[in-house]
Backbone as XML, in Angstrom:
<?xml version="1.0"?>
<chain id="A" units="angstrom">
  <residue number="1" name="MET">
    <atom name="N" x="104.564" y="163.129" z="120.528"/>
    <atom name="CA" x="104.231" y="161.840" z="121.349"/>
    <atom name="C" x="104.155" y="161.875" z="122.529"/>
  </residue>
  <residue number="2" name="THR">
    <atom name="N" x="103.153" y="161.307" z="122.446"/>
    <atom name="CA" x="102.019" y="160.848" z="122.704"/>
    <atom name="C" x="102.543" y="160.195" z="124.188"/>
  </residue>
  <residue number="3" name="VAL">
    <atom name="N" x="100.952" y="160.170" z="125.122"/>
    <atom name="CA" x="100.910" y="160.222" z="126.310"/>
    <atom name="C" x="101.734" y="159.630" z="127.513"/>
  </residue>
  <residue number="4" name="GLU">
    <atom name="N" x="102.151" y="157.964" z="125.969"/>
    <atom name="CA" x="102.435" y="156.934" z="127.075"/>
    <atom name="C" x="103.836" y="156.975" z="126.720"/>
  </residue>
  <residue number="5" name="GLU">
    <atom name="N" x="104.951" y="157.617" z="125.388"/>
    <atom name="CA" x="106.743" y="158.164" z="125.209"/>
    <atom name="C" x="106.709" y="158.808" z="126.014"/>
  </residue>
  <residue number="6" name="ALA">
    <atom name="N" x="106.762" y="159.957" z="126.678"/>
    <atom name="CA" x="106.281" y="160.501" z="127.455"/>
    <atom name="C" x="107.350" y="159.669" z="129.453"/>
  </residue>
  <residue number="7" name="SER">
    <atom name="N" x="108.548" y="160.101" z="129.080"/>
    <atom name="CA" x="109.143" y="160.291" z="130.449"/>
    <atom name="C" x="109.164" y="160.687" z="131.412"/>
  </residue>
  <residue number="8" name="SER">
    <atom name="N" x="108.450" y="162.305" z="131.763"/>
    <atom name="CA" x="108.333" y="162.953" z="133.352"/>
    <atom name="C" x="106.842" y="163.608" z="133.151"/>
  </residue>
  <residue number="9" name="VAL">
    <atom name="N" x="106.343" y="163.109" z="134.452"/>
    <atom name="CA" x="105.209" y="163.679" z="133.904"/>
    <atom name="C" x="105.322" y="164.153" z="134.985"/>
  </residue>
  <residue number="10" name="VAL">
    <atom name="N" x="104.405" y="164.860" z="135.077"/>
    <atom name="CA" x="104.176" y="166.514" z="137.079"/>
    <atom name="C" x="103.087" y="165.390" z="137.849"/>
  </residue>
  <residue number="11" name="VAL">
    <atom name="N" x="102.534" y="165.158" z="138.950"/>
    <atom name="CA" x="101.852" y="165.120" z="139.258"/>
    <atom name="C" x="101.262" y="165.733" z="140.030"/>
  </residue>
  <residue number="12" name="ASP">
    <atom name="N" x="99.407" y="165.971" z="140.242"/>
    <atom name="CA" x="98.925" y="166.997" z="140.629"/>
    <atom name="C" x="99.049" y="166.149" z="142.140"/>
  </residue>
  <residue number="13" name="THR">
    <atom name="N" x="98.837" y="168.006" z="143.340"/>
    <atom name="CA" x="99.442" y="167.194" z="145.223"/>
    <atom name="C" x="98.259" y="166.445" z="144.591"/>
  </residue>
  <residue number="14" name="ASP">
    <atom name="N" x="96.535" y="166.010" z="144.593"/>
    <atom name="CA" x="95.936" y="164.457" z="145.105"/>
    <atom name="C" x="96.457" y="163.391" z="144.519"/>
  </residue>
  <residue number="15" name="VAL">
    <atom name="N" x="96.827" y="163.383" z="143.791"/>
    <atom name="CA" x="97.500" y="161.474" z="142.729"/>
    <atom name="C" x="98.829" y="161.533" z="144.211"/>
  </residue>
  <residue number="16" name="PHE">
    <atom name="N" x="100.522" y="162.973" z="144.788"/>
    <atom name="CA" x="100.597" y="162.218" z="145.641"/>
    <atom name="C" x="100.488" y="162.211" z="147.108"/>
  </residue>
  <residue number="17" name="SER">
    <atom name="N" x="99.610" y="162.691" z="147.010"/>
    <atom name="CA" x="98.314" y="162.463" z="147.926"/>
    <atom name="C" x="98.393" y="161.201" z="148.420"/>
  </residue>
  <residue number="18" name="PHE">
    <atom name="N" x="97.710" y="160.390" z="147.377"/>
    <atom name="CA" x="97.212" y="158.253" z="147.119"/>
    <atom name="C" x="98.850" y="158.384" z="147.851"/>
  </residue>
  <residue number="19" name="LEU">
    <atom name="N" x="99.185" y="158.114" z="147.070"/>
    <atom name="CA" x="100.669" y="157.636" z="147.232"/>
    <atom name="C" x="101.465" y="157.851" z="148.387"/>
  </residue>
  <residue number="20" name="PHE">
    <atom name="N" x="101.665" y="158.706" z="149.332"/>
    <atom name="CA" x="101.817" y="159.035" z="150.084"/>
    <atom name="C" x="100.455" y="158.168" z="150.676"/>
  </residue>
  <residue number="21" name="LYS">
    <atom name="N" x="99.804" y="158.509" z="150.734"/>
    <atom name="CA" x="99.218" y="157.593" z="151.878"/>
    <atom name="C" x="98.723" y="156.655" z="152.334"/>
  </residue>
  <residue number="22" name="GLY">
    <atom name="N" x="99.547" y="155.957" z="151.206"/>
    <atom name="CA" x="98.704" y="153.835" z="150.317"/>
    <atom name="C" x="96.785" y="154.589" z="149.660"/>
  </residue>
  <residue number="23" name="ASP">
    <atom name="N" x="97.145" y="154.934" z="150.107"/>
    <atom name="CA" x="95.306" y="155.482" z="149.398"/>
    <atom name="C" x="95.049" y="154.243" z="148.245"/>
  </residue>
  <residue number="24" name="THR">
    <atom name="N" x="94.148" y="153.338" z="148.655"/>
    <atom name="CA" x="94.103" y="152.821" z="147.319"/>
    <atom name="C" x="94.097" y="152.964" z="145.981"/>
  </residue>
  <residue number="25" name="ARG">
    <atom name="N" x="93.476" y="154.667" z="146.005"/>
    <atom name="CA" x="93.345" y="155.194" z="144.335"/>
    <atom name="C" x="94.441" y="155.261" z="143.637"/>
  </residue>
  <residue number="26" name="ALA">
    <atom name="N" x="95.774" y="155.090" z="145.099"/>
    <atom name="CA" x="97.004" y="155.120" z="144.023"/>
    <atom name="C" x="97.396" y="154.947" z="143.193"/>
  </residue>
  <residue number="27" name="GLY">
    <atom name="N" x="95.949" y="153.558" z="143.307"/>
    <atom name="CA" x="96.418" y="152.357" z="142.608"/>
    <atom name="C" x="96.097" y="152.375" z="140.799"/>
  </residue>
  <residue number="28" name="LEU">
    <atom name="N" x="95.407" y="153.606" z="140.465"/>
    <atom name="CA" x="94.635" y="153.591" z="139.699"/>
    <atom name="C" x="95.242" y="155.067" z="138.833"/>
  </residue>
  <residue number="29" name="PHE">
    <atom name="N" x="96.981" y="154.698" z="138.620"/>
    <atom name="CA" x="97.452" y="155.844" z="138.465"/>
    <atom name="C" x="98.360" y="155.259" z="138.441"/>
  </residue>
  <residue number="30" name="SER">
    <atom name="N" x="99.602" y="153.594" z="138.794"/>
    <atom name="CA" x="100.291" y="153.141" z="138.374"/>
    <atom name="C" x="100.605" y="153.565" z="137.413"/>
  </residue>
  <residue number="31" name="ARG">
    <atom name="N" x="100.020" y="152.904" z="136.325"/>
    <atom name="CA" x="100.566" y="152.623" z="135.107"/>
    <atom name="C" x="100.864" y="153.663" z="134.189"/>
  </residue>
  <residue number="32" name="HIS">
    <atom name="N" x="100.810" y="154.851" z="134.641"/>
    <atom name="CA" x="100.714" y="156.232" z="134.076"/>
    <atom name="C" x="102.547" y="156.162" z="134.443"/>
  </residue>
  <residue number="33" name="LEU">
    <atom name="N" x="102.774" y="156.176" z="136.070"/>
    <atom name="CA" x="103.720" y="155.566" z="137.077"/>
    <atom name="C" x="105.479" y="155.129" z="136.553"/>
  </residue>
  <residue number="34" name="ASN">
    <atom name="N" x="104.623" y="154.412" z="136.604"/>
    <atom name="CA" x="105.735" y="153.318" z="135.969"/>
    <atom name="C" x="106.551" y="153.447" z="135.476"/>
  </residue>
  <residue number="35" name="GLY">
    <atom name="N" x="107.953" y="153.319" z="135.482"/>
    <atom name="CA" x="109.088" y="154.108" z="134.642"/>
    <atom name="C" x="108.854" y="155.015" z="134.157"/>
  </residue>
  <residue number="36" name="LYS">
    <atom name="N" x="108.271" y="155.764" z="134.541"/>
    <atom name="CA" x="108.712" y="158.222" z="134.772"/>
    <atom name="C" x="109.409" y="158.274" z="135.863"/>
  </residue>
  <residue number="37" name="GLN">
    <atom name="N" x="109.922" y="159.723" z="135.385"/>
    <atom name="CA" x="110.173" y="160.914" z="135.934"/>
    <atom name="C" x="109.278" y="161.897" z="136.684"/>
  </residue>
  <residue number="38" name="VAL">
    <atom name="N" x="108.966" y="161.384" z="138.593"/>
    <atom name="CA" x="108.144" y="161.979" z="138.734"/>
    <atom name="C" x="107.790" y="163.592" z="139.165"/>
  </residue>
  <residue number="39" name="ASN">
    <atom name="N" x="107.688" y="164.456" z="138.446"/>
    <atom name="CA" x="108.267" y="165.880" z="138.492"/>
    <atom name="C" x="106.604" y="166.460" z="139.838"/>
  </residue>
  <residue number="40" name="LEU">
    <atom name="N" x="106.927" y="167.291" z="140.472"/>
    <atom name="CA" x="105.973" y="168.015" z="141.261"/>
    <atom name="C" x="106.065" y="169.968" z="141.594"/>
  </residue>
  <residue number="41" name="SER">
    <atom name="N" x="105.586" y="170.413" z="140.924"/>
    <atom name="CA" x="105.252" y="172.186" z="140.739"/>
    <atom name="C" x="106.267" y="171.862" z="142.666"/>
  </residue>
  <residue number="42" name="PHE">
    <atom name="N" x="106.745" y="172.958" z="142.517"/>
    <atom name="CA" x="106.621" y="174.019" z="143.604"/>
    <atom name="C" x="106.288" y="174.012" z="144.678"/>
  </residue>
  <residue number="43" name="THR">
    <atom name="N" x="104.592" y="174.227" z="143.842"/>
    <atom name="CA" x="102.989" y="175.117" z="144.491"/>
    <atom name="C" x="102.748" y="173.341" z="145.436"/>
  </residue>
  <residue number="44" name="THR">
    <atom name="N" x="102.904" y="172.313" z="144.902"/>
    <atom name="CA" x="102.253" y="171.054" z="146.033"/>
    <atom name="C" x="103.495" y="170.866" z="146.525"/>
  </residue>
  <residue number="45" name="VAL">
    <atom name="N" x="104.485" y="171.040" z="146.724"/>
    <atom name="CA" x="105.173" y="170.789" z="148.041"/>
    <atom name="C" x="104.581" y="171.883" z="149.603"/>
  </residue>
  <residue number="46" name="ALA">
    <atom name="N" x="103.820" y="172.964" z="149.027"/>
    <atom name="CA" x="103.524" y="173.863" z="149.373"/>
    <atom name="C" x="102.399" y="173.427" z="150.328"/>
  </residue>
  <residue number="47" name="GLU">
    <atom name="N" x="102.092" y="172.814" z="149.433"/>
    <atom name="CA" x="100.362" y="172.379" z="149.516"/>
    <atom name="C" x="100.745" y="171.129" z="150.871"/>
  </residue>
  <residue number="48" name="LEU">
    <atom name="N" x="101.682" y="170.534" z="150.970"/>
    <atom name="CA" x="101.430" y="169.146" z="150.759"/>
    <atom name="C" x="102.472" y="169.953" z="152.795"/>
  </residue>
  <residue number="49" name="TYR">
    <atom name="N" x="102.942" y="170.875" z="152.540"/>
    <atom name="CA" x="103.649" y="171.270" z="153.669"/>
    <atom name="C" x="102.702" y="171.774" z="155.302"/>
  </residue>
  <residue number="50" name="ARG">
    <atom name="N" x="101.638" y="172.273" z="153.838"/>
    <atom name="CA" x="100.854" y="174.029" z="154.824"/>
    <atom name="C" x="99.664" y="172.463" z="155.486"/>
  </residue>
  <residue number="51" name="TRP">
    <atom name="N" x="99.285" y="170.986" z="154.658"/>
    <atom name="CA" x="98.631" y="169.678" z="154.962"/>
    <atom name="C" x="99.087" y="168.902" z="156.335"/>
  </residue>
  <residue number="52" name="SER">
    <atom name="N" x="100.271" y="169.158" z="156.323"/>
    <atom name="CA" x="100.927" y="168.666" z="157.635"/>
    <atom name="C" x="100.954" y="169.457" z="159.357"/>
  </residue>
  <residue number="53" name="LEU">
    <atom name="N" x="100.343" y="170.410" z="159.169"/>
    <atom name="CA" x="101.068" y="171.933" z="159.235"/>
    <atom name="C" x="99.287" y="172.007" z="160.308"/>
  </residue>
  <residue number="54" name="ILE">
    <atom name="N" x="98.832" y="172.474" z="159.732"/>
    <atom name="CA" x="96.996" y="172.040" z="159.059"/>
    <atom name="C" x="96.469" y="170.114" z="160.676"/>
  </residue>
  <residue number="55" name="HIS">
    <atom name="N" x="97.029" y="169.724" z="160.200"/>
    <atom name="CA" x="96.564" y="168.283" z="160.508"/>
    <atom name="C" x="97.250" y="168.108" z="161.655"/>
  </residue>
  <residue number="56" name="ALA">
    <atom name="N" x="98.772" y="168.991" z="162.007"/>
    <atom name="CA" x="99.299" y="168.876" z="163.325"/>
    <atom name="C" x="100.072" y="167.605" z="162.640"/>
  </residue>
  <residue number="57" name="TRP">
    <atom name="N" x="101.042" y="167.309" z="162.188"/>
    <atom name="CA" x="102.297" y="166.055" z="161.783"/>
    <atom name="C" x="102.993" y="165.476" z="162.819"/>
  </residue>
  <residue number="58" name="GLY">
    <atom name="N" x="103.631" y="164.547" z="163.474"/>
    <atom name="CA" x="104.797" y="164.663" z="164.342"/>
    <atom name="C" x="105.456" y="165.036" z="163.536"/>
  </residue>
  <residue number="59" name="ASN">
    <atom name="N" x="106.913" y="164.692" z="163.983"/>
    <atom name="CA" x="107.764" y="165.010" z="163.190"/>
    <atom name="C" x="108.222" y="163.350" z="162.577"/>
  </residue>
  <residue number="60" name="ARG">
    <atom name="N" x="107.764" y="162.310" z="162.702"/>
    <atom name="CA" x="108.267" y="160.723" z="161.822"/>
    <atom name="C" x="106.857" y="160.484" z="160.817"/>
  </residue>
  <residue number="61" name="ARG">
    <atom name="N" x="106.422" y="161.590" z="160.823"/>
    <atom name="CA" x="105.673" y="161.564" z="159.597"/>
    <atom name="C" x="105.965" y="162.996" z="159.411"/>
  </residue>
  <residue number="62" name="VAL">
    <atom name="N" x="106.097" y="163.605" z="159.414"/>
    <atom name="CA" x="106.598" y="165.626" z="157.504"/>
    <atom name="C" x="108.468" y="164.782" z="158.167"/>
  </residue>
  <residue number="63" name="LYS">
    <atom name="N" x="109.288" y="163.730" z="157.962"/>
    <atom name="CA" x="110.524" y="163.497" z="157.822"/>
    <atom name="C" x="110.303" y="161.772" z="156.576"/>
  </residue>
  <residue number="64" name="SER">
    <atom name="N" x="108.693" y="161.513" z="157.073"/>
    <atom name="CA" x="108.277" y="160.623" z="155.904"/>
    <atom name="C" x="108.009" y="161.733" z="154.860"/>
  </residue>
  <residue number="65" name="LEU">
    <atom name="N" x="107.429" y="161.752" z="154.957"/>
    <atom name="CA" x="107.104" y="163.184" z="153.845"/>
    <atom name="C" x="107.833" y="163.966" z="152.794"/>
  </residue>
  <residue number="66" name="GLU">
    <atom name="N" x="108.901" y="164.081" z="152.979"/>
    <atom name="CA" x="110.471" y="164.469" z="152.684"/>
    <atom name="C" x="111.377" y="164.051" z="151.883"/>
  </residue>
  <residue number="67" name="VAL">
    <atom name="N" x="110.714" y="162.295" z="153.043"/>
    <atom name="CA" x="111.776" y="161.256" z="151.614"/>
    <atom name="C" x="111.642" y="160.801" z="150.577"/>
  </residue>
  <residue number="68" name="SER">
    <atom name="N" x="109.784" y="161.566" z="150.759"/>
    <atom name="CA" x="108.592" y="159.987" z="150.046"/>
    <atom name="C" x="108.680" y="161.448" z="148.337"/>
  </residue>
  <residue number="69" name="LEU">
    <atom name="N" x="109.430" y="162.839" z="149.038"/>
    <atom name="CA" x="108.940" y="163.488" z="147.801"/>
    <atom name="C" x="110.252" y="163.896" z="147.875"/>
  </residue>
  <residue number="70" name="ALA">
    <atom name="N" x="111.181" y="163.777" z="148.558"/>
    <atom name="CA" x="112.925" y="163.752" z="147.688"/>
    <atom name="C" x="113.398" y="162.165" z="146.689"/>
  </residue>
  <residue number="71" name="THR">
    <atom name="N" x="112.232" y="161.512" z="146.294"/>
    <atom name="CA" x="112.041" y="160.932" z="145.312"/>
    <atom name="C" x="111.587" y="161.453" z="144.109"/>
  </residue>
  <residue number="72" name="CYS">
    <atom name="N" x="111.523" y="162.898" z="144.045"/>
    <atom name="CA" x="111.025" y="163.103" z="142.830"/>
    <atom name="C" x="111.521" y="164.398" z="142.302"/>
  </residue>
  <residue number="73" name="SER">
    <atom name="N" x="111.352" y="164.856" z="141.697"/>
    <atom name="CA" x="111.495" y="166.446" z="140.759"/>
    <atom name="C" x="110.737" y="167.668" z="141.397"/>
  </residue>
  <residue number="74" name="ILE">
    <atom name="N" x="111.217" y="168.153" z="142.280"/>
    <atom name="CA" x="110.605" y="169.330" z="141.749"/>
    <atom name="C" x="110.837" y="170.415" z="141.563"/>
  </residue>
  <residue number="75" name="LEU">
    <atom name="N" x="109.776" y="170.805" z="140.219"/>
    <atom name="CA" x="109.978" y="172.068" z="139.199"/>
    <atom name="C" x="110.142" y="173.448" z="139.710"/>
  </residue>
  <residue number="76" name="PRO">
    <atom name="N" x="111.042" y="174.285" z="140.035"/>
    <atom name="CA" x="110.999" y="175.744" z="140.756"/>
    <atom name="C" x="109.672" y="176.567" z="140.214"/>
  </residue>
  <residue number="77" name="TYR">
    <atom name="N" x="109.528" y="177.270" z="140.981"/>
    <atom name="CA" x="109.448" y="178.606" z="139.478"/>
    <atom name="C" x="110.326" y="179.481" z="138.859"/>
  </residue>
  <residue number="78" name="ASP">
    <atom name="N" x="110.129" y="179.605" z="137.670"/>
    <atom name="CA" x="111.087" y="180.477" z="136.099"/>
    <atom name="C" x="110.322" y="181.773" z="135.805"/>
  </residue>
  <residue number="79" name="ASP">
    <atom name="N" x="110.708" y="182.365" z="135.145"/>
    <atom name="CA" x="109.303" y="183.534" z="134.034"/>
    <atom name="C" x="108.649" y="182.955" z="133.589"/>
  </residue>
  <residue number="80" name="ASP">
    <atom name="N" x="109.943" y="181.584" z="132.217"/>
    <atom name="CA" x="108.017" y="180.942" z="131.794"/>
    <atom name="C" x="107.166" y="180.613" z="132.451"/>
  </residue>
  <residue number="81" name="THR">
    <atom name="N" x="107.539" y="179.892" z="133.365"/>
    <atom name="CA" x="106.067" y="179.025" z="133.836"/>
    <atom name="C" x="105.983" y="180.734" z="134.447"/>
  </residue>
  <residue number="82" name="ALA">
    <atom name="N" x="106.119" y="181.964" z="135.681"/>
    <atom name="CA" x="104.415" y="182.536" z="135.717"/>
    <atom name="C" x="104.605" y="183.661" z="134.943"/>
  </residue>
  <residue number="83" name="TRP">
    <atom name="N" x="104.135" y="183.307" z="133.527"/>
    <atom name="CA" x="103.895" y="184.127" z="131.681"/>
    <atom name="C" x="102.847" y="182.392" z="132.201"/>
  </residue>
  <residue number="84" name="HIS">
    <atom name="N" x="104.024" y="181.328" z="132.010"/>
    <atom name="CA" x="101.905" y="180.060" z="131.849"/>
    <atom name="C" x="100.914" y="180.555" z="132.275"/>
  </residue>
  <residue number="85" name="TRP">
    <atom name="N" x="101.817" y="180.585" z="134.327"/>
    <atom name="CA" x="100.297" y="180.539" z="135.184"/>
    <atom name="C" x="99.736" y="181.845" z="134.600"/>
  </residue>
  <residue number="86" name="ALA">
    <atom name="N" x="100.222" y="183.142" z="134.202"/>
    <atom name="CA" x="99.951" y="184.053" z="133.739"/>
    <atom name="C" x="97.852" y="183.924" z="133.011"/>
  </residue>
  <residue number="87" name="ARG">
    <atom name="N" x="98.612" y="183.527" z="132.520"/>
    <atom name="CA" x="97.822" y="182.440" z="130.659"/>
    <atom name="C" x="96.745" y="181.379" z="131.007"/>
  </residue>
  <residue number="88" name="VAL">
    <atom name="N" x="96.693" y="180.782" z="131.878"/>
    <atom name="CA" x="96.379" y="179.807" z="132.410"/>
    <atom name="C" x="95.260" y="180.679" z="133.731"/>
  </residue>
  <residue number="89" name="MET">
    <atom name="N" x="95.558" y="181.899" z="134.590"/>
    <atom name="CA" x="94.374" y="182.356" z="134.739"/>
    <atom name="C" x="93.485" y="183.097" z="134.714"/>
  </residue>
  <residue number="90" name="SER">
    <atom name="N" x="93.893" y="183.294" z="132.957"/>
    <atom name="CA" x="93.016" y="184.198" z="132.031"/>
    <atom name="C" x="92.834" y="184.303" z="131.234"/>
  </residue>
  <residue number="91" name="ILE">
    <atom name="N" x="91.667" y="182.693" z="131.762"/>
    <atom name="CA" x="90.697" y="181.920" z="131.161"/>
    <atom name="C" x="89.406" y="182.753" z="131.023"/>
  </residue>
  <residue number="92" name="LYS">
    <atom name="N" x="88.745" y="182.557" z="130.235"/>
    <atom name="CA" x="88.043" y="183.618" z="130.535"/>
    <atom name="C" x="86.977" y="181.977" z="130.577"/>
  </residue>
  <residue number="93" name="GLY">
    <atom name="N" x="86.024" y="182.584" z="131.269"/>
    <atom name="CA" x="84.982" y="181.879" z="131.534"/>
    <atom name="C" x="85.499" y="180.017" z="132.774"/>
  </residue>
  <residue number="94" name="ARG">
    <atom name="N" x="86.928" y="180.206" z="133.602"/>
    <atom name="CA" x="86.581" y="179.547" z="133.751"/>
    <atom name="C" x="88.152" y="179.464" z="134.718"/>
  </residue>
  <residue number="95" name="PRO">
    <atom name="N" x="86.953" y="180.170" z="136.459"/>
    <atom name="CA" x="88.217" y="179.874" z="136.965"/>
    <atom name="C" x="88.951" y="178.987" z="137.476"/>
  </residue>
  <residue number="96" name="MET">
    <atom name="N" x="89.961" y="178.812" z="137.613"/>
    <atom name="CA" x="90.552" y="178.249" z="138.767"/>
    <atom name="C" x="91.323" y="178.571" z="139.522"/>
  </residue>
  <residue number="97" name="SER">
    <atom name="N" x="91.403" y="177.920" z="141.175"/>
    <atom name="CA" x="91.912" y="178.146" z="141.716"/>
    <atom name="C" x="93.312" y="177.955" z="141.253"/>
  </residue>
  <residue number="98" name="PRO">
    <atom name="N" x="94.696" y="179.813" z="141.976"/>
    <atom name="CA" x="95.969" y="180.101" z="141.652"/>
    <atom name="C" x="96.889" y="178.722" z="142.313"/>
  </residue>
  <residue number="99" name="GLY">
    <atom name="N" x="97.058" y="177.723" z="142.441"/>
    <atom name="CA" x="97.257" y="176.718" z="142.827"/>
    <atom name="C" x="96.797" y="175.974" z="142.150"/>
  </residue>
  <residue number="100" name="ASP">
    <atom name="N" x="96.238" y="175.604" z="141.598"/>
    <atom name="CA" x="95.932" y="174.153" z="140.097"/>
    <atom name="C" x="96.737" y="174.846" z="139.378"/>
  </residue>
  <residue number="101" name="ALA">
    <atom name="N" x="96.430" y="176.847" z="139.196"/>
    <atom name="CA" x="96.798" y="177.600" z="137.778"/>
    <atom name="C" x="98.491" y="177.217" z="137.969"/>
  </residue>
  <residue number="102" name="TRP">
    <atom name="N" x="99.317" y="177.237" z="138.631"/>
    <atom name="CA" x="100.390" y="176.534" z="139.338"/>
    <atom name="C" x="101.205" y="175.438" z="138.377"/>
  </residue>
  <residue number="103" name="ILE">
    <atom name="N" x="100.441" y="174.545" z="139.038"/>
    <atom name="CA" x="100.140" y="173.139" z="138.881"/>
    <atom name="C" x="100.117" y="172.643" z="137.114"/>
  </residue>
  <residue number="104" name="ALA">
    <atom name="N" x="99.335" y="173.480" z="136.789"/>
    <atom name="CA" x="99.106" y="173.332" z="135.544"/>
    <atom name="C" x="100.473" y="174.079" z="134.346"/>
  </residue>
  <residue number="105" name="ALA">
    <atom name="N" x="101.399" y="175.056" z="135.036"/>
    <atom name="CA" x="101.543" y="176.064" z="133.802"/>
    <atom name="C" x="103.319" y="175.635" z="134.668"/>
  </residue>
  <residue number="106" name="ALA">
    <atom name="N" x="103.303" y="175.092" z="135.098"/>
    <atom name="CA" x="104.232" y="174.321" z="135.861"/>
    <atom name="C" x="104.257" y="172.969" z="134.431"/>
  </residue>
  <residue number="107" name="ALA">
    <atom name="N" x="103.261" y="172.449" z="134.378"/>
    <atom name="CA" x="103.471" y="170.681" z="133.187"/>
    <atom name="C" x="102.843" y="171.941" z="131.620"/>
  </residue>
  <residue number="108" name="LEU">
    <atom name="N" x="102.644" y="173.092" z="131.524"/>
    <atom name="CA" x="102.919" y="173.395" z="130.335"/>
    <atom name="C" x="104.628" y="174.950" z="130.107"/>
  </residue>
  <residue number="109" name="ARG">
    <atom name="N" x="104.756" y="174.572" z="131.480"/>
    <atom name="CA" x="106.377" y="174.723" z="130.552"/>
    <atom name="C" x="107.219" y="174.165" z="130.281"/>
  </residue>
  <residue number="110" name="HIS">
    <atom name="N" x="107.194" y="172.454" z="131.085"/>
    <atom name="CA" x="108.344" y="171.656" z="130.616"/>
    <atom name="C" x="107.911" y="171.057" z="129.996"/>
  </residue>
  <residue number="111" name="GLY">
    <atom name="N" x="105.919" y="170.707" z="129.259"/>
    <atom name="CA" x="105.689" y="169.937" z="128.115"/>
    <atom name="C" x="105.528" y="168.808" z="128.792"/>
  </residue>
  <residue number="112" name="PHE">
    <atom name="N" x="105.317" y="168.418" z="129.535"/>
    <atom name="CA" x="105.001" y="167.078" z="130.416"/>
    <atom name="C" x="103.245" y="166.959" z="130.666"/>
  </residue>
  <residue number="113" name="PRO">
    <atom name="N" x="102.769" y="165.548" z="130.344"/>
    <atom name="CA" x="102.011" y="165.730" z="130.964"/>
    <atom name="C" x="101.853" y="165.878" z="132.241"/>
  </residue>
  <residue number="114" name="LEU">
    <atom name="N" x="100.549" y="166.024" z="132.907"/>
    <atom name="CA" x="99.909" y="165.983" z="133.653"/>
    <atom name="C" x="98.453" y="164.934" z="134.514"/>
  </residue>
  <residue number="115" name="VAL">
    <atom name="N" x="99.673" y="164.122" z="135.740"/>
    <atom name="CA" x="98.519" y="163.100" z="135.562"/>
    <atom name="C" x="97.601" y="164.139" z="137.694"/>
  </residue>
  <residue number="116" name="THR">
    <atom name="N" x="96.068" y="163.338" z="137.028"/>
    <atom name="CA" x="95.807" y="164.596" z="138.265"/>
    <atom name="C" x="94.326" y="163.817" z="138.324"/>
  </residue>
  <residue number="117" name="HIS">
    <atom name="N" x="93.611" y="163.710" z="140.073"/>
    <atom name="CA" x="92.074" y="163.087" z="140.044"/>
    <atom name="C" x="90.987" y="163.810" z="139.407"/>
  </residue>
  <residue number="118" name="ASN">
    <atom name="N" x="91.804" y="165.283" z="139.427"/>
    <atom name="CA" x="90.601" y="165.973" z="139.306"/>
    <atom name="C" x="90.090" y="166.704" z="137.882"/>
  </residue>
  <residue number="119" name="ARG">
    <atom name="N" x="90.432" y="165.682" z="136.152"/>
    <atom name="CA" x="90.554" y="165.973" z="135.549"/>
    <atom name="C" x="89.626" y="167.797" z="135.779"/>
  </residue>
  <residue number="120" name="LYS">
    <atom name="N" x="88.305" y="167.005" z="136.041"/>
    <atom name="CA" x="87.933" y="168.822" z="134.975"/>
    <atom name="C" x="88.564" y="170.093" z="135.580"/>
  </residue>
  <residue number="121" name="HIS">
    <atom name="N" x="89.037" y="170.372" z="136.910"/>
    <atom name="CA" x="89.946" y="170.571" z="137.495"/>
    <atom name="C" x="90.816" y="171.839" z="136.339"/>
  </residue>
  <residue number="122" name="PHE">
    <atom name="N" x="91.111" y="170.186" z="134.822"/>
    <atom name="CA" x="92.466" y="171.934" z="134.226"/>
    <atom name="C" x="92.093" y="171.071" z="132.663"/>
  </residue>
  <residue number="123" name="GLU">
    <atom name="N" x="90.827" y="170.544" z="132.552"/>
    <atom name="CA" x="90.629" y="169.392" z="131.520"/>
    <atom name="C" x="90.761" y="171.242" z="130.175"/>
  </residue>
  <residue number="124" name="HIS">
    <atom name="N" x="90.124" y="172.366" z="131.173"/>
    <atom name="CA" x="90.035" y="173.570" z="129.637"/>
    <atom name="C" x="91.674" y="173.928" z="129.677"/>
  </residue>
  <residue number="125" name="VAL">
    <atom name="N" x="91.959" y="173.822" z="129.975"/>
    <atom name="CA" x="93.393" y="174.648" z="129.793"/>
    <atom name="C" x="94.179" y="174.261" z="128.222"/>
  </residue>
  <residue number="126" name="PRO">
    <atom name="N" x="93.960" y="174.853" z="127.102"/>
    <atom name="CA" x="94.850" y="174.189" z="125.820"/>
    <atom name="C" x="96.304" y="174.164" z="126.654"/>
  </residue>
  <residue number="127" name="GLY">
    <atom name="N" x="96.270" y="172.903" z="125.627"/>
    <atom name="CA" x="97.940" y="172.779" z="124.741"/>
    <atom name="C" x="98.879" y="172.258" z="126.389"/>
  </residue>
  <residue number="128" name="LEU">
    <atom name="N" x="97.602" y="171.836" z="128.230"/>
    <atom name="CA" x="97.867" y="170.958" z="128.395"/>
    <atom name="C" x="97.309" y="169.247" z="128.049"/>
  </residue>
  <residue number="129" name="THR">
    <atom name="N" x="97.859" y="168.290" z="127.857"/>
    <atom name="CA" x="97.781" y="166.851" z="128.553"/>
    <atom name="C" x="97.465" y="166.373" z="129.471"/>
  </residue>
  <residue number="130" name="VAL">
    <atom name="N" x="95.980" y="166.152" z="130.118"/>
    <atom name="CA" x="95.853" y="165.945" z="131.511"/>
    <atom name="C" x="95.044" y="164.266" z="131.239"/>
  </residue>
  <residue number="131" name="ILE">
    <atom name="N" x="95.767" y="163.387" z="132.494"/>
    <atom name="CA" x="95.821" y="162.093" z="132.642"/>
    <atom name="C" x="94.957" y="161.934" z="133.297"/>
  </residue>
  <residue number="132" name="SER">
    <atom name="N" x="94.306" y="161.112" z="133.921"/>
    <atom name="CA" x="93.189" y="161.301" z="134.873"/>
    <atom name="C" x="91.979" y="160.842" z="134.435"/>
  </residue>
  <residue number="133" name="GLU">
    <atom name="N" x="92.370" y="159.738" z="135.207"/>
    <atom name="CA" x="91.520" y="157.733" z="136.400"/>
    <atom name="C" x="89.879" y="158.314" z="136.888"/>
  </residue>
  <residue number="134" name="ALA">
    <atom name="N" x="89.243" y="159.493" z="137.085"/>
    <atom name="CA" x="88.448" y="160.160" z="138.230"/>
    <atom name="C" x="87.893" y="159.875" z="136.434"/>
  </residue>
</chain>
């Protein structure tokens, strides 16, 4: 299956953030998302919730985030995802943040391409299809 044939993608936190904020960089990724099932790792949701706390968002903005998240499928933790995370974190010579490793693991677990603005964070992961306009 080619990237174009994929019906589902995992969206990295940065790209979801661009979409949520209406950032002009969101337009770079629209062709990779149109007509696709957008999936997020459970870690992306946690990162976004943390961001709302750090920046003291009000109830209206938090509710807006929750509405935006509801348009996506959230990929939960499971044992297969944990094994993929362990493999990603064990790649020699290429340290990766635990959060990025969970996102990569979710994409690998489900066989979905990962749409990210941070290609360099993920391009070394064997078997992971990375889509980026960065």
